[in-house]
MIKE-938569 format. One record per residue (C-alpha): residue number from 1; y negated, z negated, x negated. Coordinates in nm, 4 decimals, always signed. Layout:
N
[atom NUM [Y Z X]],
...
This chain:
137
[atom 1 [-4.1139 -3.1597 +5.2925]],
[atom 2 [-4.1897 -2.9432 +5.5967]],
[atom 3 [-4.4658 -2.7610 +5.4109]],
[atom 4 [-4.2285 -2.6813 +5.1281]],
[atom 5 [-3.9715 -2.5374 +5.3703]],
[atom 6 [-4.2381 -2.3292 +5.5445]],
[atom 7 [-4.3670 -2.1955 +5.2107]],
[atom 8 [-4.0123 -2.1154 +5.0995]],
[atom 9 [-3.9429 -1.9253 +5.4207]],
[atom 10 [-4.2685 -1.7316 +5.3880]],
[atom 11 [-4.1837 -1.6468 +5.0286]],
[atom 12 [-3.8389 -1.5239 +5.1314]],
[atom 13 [-3.9850 -1.3114 +5.4104]],
[atom 14 [-4.2387 -1.1509 +5.1795]],
[atom 15 [-3.9839 -1.0832 +4.9057]],
[atom 16 [-3.7280 -0.9444 +5.1502]],
[atom 17 [-3.9836 -0.7203 +5.3176]],
[atom 18 [-4.0625 -0.5641 +4.9797]],
[atom 19 [-3.6957 -0.4875 +4.9244]],
[atom 20 [-3.6495 -0.3500 +5.2751]],
[atom 21 [-3.9443 -0.1128 +5.2587]],
[atom 22 [-3.9092 +0.0083 +4.9005]],
[atom 23 [-3.7030 +0.3138 +4.8254]],
[atom 24 [-3.5899 +0.1821 +4.4889]],
[atom 25 [-3.3695 -0.0923 +4.6304]],
[atom 26 [-3.0492 +0.0376 +4.7827]],
[atom 27 [-2.7992 -0.1761 +4.9716]],
[atom 28 [-2.5113 +0.0524 +4.8744]],
[atom 29 [-2.5038 +0.1634 +4.5150]],
[atom 30 [-2.3775 +0.5203 +4.4987]],
[atom 31 [-2.4143 +0.5791 +4.8721]],
[atom 32 [-2.7287 +0.7448 +5.0049]],
[atom 33 [-2.9800 +0.5150 +5.1700]],
[atom 34 [-3.0840 +0.5586 +5.5315]],
[atom 35 [-3.4106 +0.7190 +5.4254]],
[atom 36 [-3.2310 +0.9660 +5.1982]],
[atom 37 [-2.9838 +1.0587 +5.4708]],
[atom 38 [-3.2717 +1.1108 +5.7156]],
[atom 39 [-3.4497 +1.3315 +5.4620]],
[atom 40 [-3.1295 +1.5312 +5.4106]],
[atom 41 [-3.0942 +1.5736 +5.7872]],
[atom 42 [-3.4584 +1.6827 +5.8058]],
[atom 43 [-3.4114 +1.9376 +5.5297]],
[atom 44 [-3.1066 +2.0798 +5.7080]],
[atom 45 [-3.2977 +2.0962 +6.0349]],
[atom 46 [-3.6049 +2.2442 +5.8659]],
[atom 47 [-3.4027 +2.5067 +5.6826]],
[atom 48 [-3.2205 +2.6092 +5.9990]],
[atom 49 [-3.5455 +2.6371 +6.1977]],
[atom 50 [-3.7500 +2.7889 +5.9134]],
[atom 51 [-3.9812 +2.4948 +5.8469]],
[atom 52 [-3.9743 +2.2459 +5.5602]],
[atom 53 [-4.3368 +2.1320 +5.5340]],
[atom 54 [-4.3402 +1.7928 +5.7078]],
[atom 55 [-4.0851 +1.5574 +5.8628]],
[atom 56 [-4.0238 +1.5973 +6.2325]],
[atom 57 [-4.1214 +1.3320 +6.4819]],
[atom 58 [-3.7563 +1.2417 +6.5309]],
[atom 59 [-3.7081 +1.1687 +6.1617]],
[atom 60 [-4.0255 +0.9606 +6.1426]],
[atom 61 [-3.9406 +0.7562 +6.4528]],
[atom 62 [-3.5857 +0.7030 +6.3274]],
[atom 63 [-3.7149 +0.5747 +5.9933]],
[atom 64 [-3.9578 +0.3352 +6.1625]],
[atom 65 [-3.6973 +0.2020 +6.4045]],
[atom 66 [-3.4413 +0.1516 +6.1289]],
[atom 67 [-3.6963 -0.0273 +5.9092]],
[atom 68 [-3.7919 -0.2605 +6.1943]],
[atom 69 [-3.4277 -0.3379 +6.2728]],
[atom 70 [-3.3599 -0.4030 +5.9038]],
[atom 71 [-3.6547 -0.6418 +5.8863]],
[atom 72 [-3.5303 -0.8249 +6.1966]],
[atom 73 [-3.1882 -0.8525 +6.0317]],
[atom 74 [-3.3492 -1.0193 +5.7299]],
[atom 75 [-3.5277 -1.2622 +5.9628]],
[atom 76 [-3.1951 -1.3455 +6.1279]],
[atom 77 [-3.0434 -1.4299 +5.7900]],
[atom 78 [-3.3372 -1.6625 +5.7253]],
[atom 79 [-3.2819 -1.8271 +6.0650]],
[atom 80 [-2.9139 -1.8834 +5.9823]],
[atom 81 [-3.0132 -2.0432 +5.6511]],
[atom 82 [-3.2664 -2.2618 +5.8344]],
[atom 83 [-3.0006 -2.3677 +6.0870]],
[atom 84 [-2.7661 -2.4602 +5.8032]],
[atom 85 [-3.0444 -2.6608 +5.6420]],
[atom 86 [-3.1073 -2.8425 +5.9713]],
[atom 87 [-2.7393 -2.9207 +6.0076]],
[atom 88 [-2.7146 -3.0343 +5.6465]],
[atom 89 [-3.0079 -3.2720 +5.6832]],
[atom 90 [-2.9104 -3.3978 +6.0303]],
[atom 91 [-2.7358 -3.6995 +5.8846]],
[atom 92 [-2.4929 -3.7187 +6.1758]],
[atom 93 [-2.7639 -3.7542 +6.4399]],
[atom 94 [-2.6229 -3.5793 +6.7500]],
[atom 95 [-2.9614 -3.4457 +6.8642]],
[atom 96 [-3.0361 -3.2864 +6.5268]],
[atom 97 [-2.6848 -3.1438 +6.4989]],
[atom 98 [-2.7177 -2.9935 +6.8471]],
[atom 99 [-3.0554 -2.8427 +6.7542]],
[atom 100 [-2.8977 -2.6829 +6.4454]],
[atom 101 [-2.6078 -2.5482 +6.6541]],
[atom 102 [-2.8535 -2.4015 +6.9045]],
[atom 103 [-3.0456 -2.2256 +6.6257]],
[atom 104 [-2.7197 -2.0916 +6.4828]],
[atom 105 [-2.5898 -1.9683 +6.8198]],
[atom 106 [-2.9206 -1.7983 +6.8945]],
[atom 107 [-2.9160 -1.6304 +6.5530]],
[atom 108 [-2.5649 -1.4960 +6.6110]],
[atom 109 [-2.6636 -1.3638 +6.9547]],
[atom 110 [-2.9718 -1.2038 +6.7989]],
[atom 111 [-2.7596 -1.0447 +6.5272]],
[atom 112 [-2.5282 -0.8968 +6.7907]],
[atom 113 [-2.8285 -0.7538 +6.9772]],
[atom 114 [-2.9762 -0.6064 +6.6581]],
[atom 115 [-2.6424 -0.4488 +6.5593]],
[atom 116 [-2.6051 -0.2988 +6.9065]],
[atom 117 [-2.9619 -0.1675 +6.8961]],
[atom 118 [-2.8979 -0.0164 +6.5534]],
[atom 119 [-2.5773 +0.1533 +6.6708]],
[atom 120 [-2.7464 +0.2938 +6.9821]],
[atom 121 [-3.0472 +0.4128 +6.7823]],
[atom 122 [-2.8277 +0.5783 +6.5207]],
[atom 123 [-2.6271 +0.7567 +6.7914]],
[atom 124 [-2.9350 +0.8756 +6.9832]],
[atom 125 [-3.1149 +0.9993 +6.6705]],
[atom 126 [-2.8045 +1.1849 +6.5543]],
[atom 127 [-2.7712 +1.3528 +6.8938]],
[atom 128 [-3.1399 +1.4498 +6.8961]],
[atom 129 [-3.1114 +1.6063 +6.5529]],
[atom 130 [-2.7958 +1.7941 +6.6515]],
[atom 131 [-2.9509 +1.9179 +6.9744]],
[atom 132 [-3.2444 +2.0579 +6.7767]],
[atom 133 [-3.0070 +2.2971 +6.6026]],
[atom 134 [-2.9318 +2.1284 +6.2720]],
[atom 135 [-2.5905 +2.2036 +6.1269]],
[atom 136 [-2.3595 +1.9037 +6.1119]],
[atom 137 [-2.2608 +1.7690 +5.7735]],
């Protein structure tokens, strides 16, 4: 049973990583993805500074950081599912229920940290792009 759960989690991680890193899957239909908005910001910055050949370091770092934070968010969802599975299969045993609660609490704390890191990163990257002379949209 444990092997099956481990294989299922690995399968979910692999499948979710493909959707996170592919440009064809968009979380918001109709809204531009993070990568597209970064490319738009780069084009505005490049046009205002007279260069459009390659993405700036800021845009590349922002894309990498956002991809990593997105992947961590997917892992946190998997941890929440695992905690629910532990709680479901605890059978009323207080030790197992407490273990599931601990996993769930840690996942929520991790999600709060990832959301804060994402907000800070988004703010800093936006300020760096603005300070480089890109017009605001």
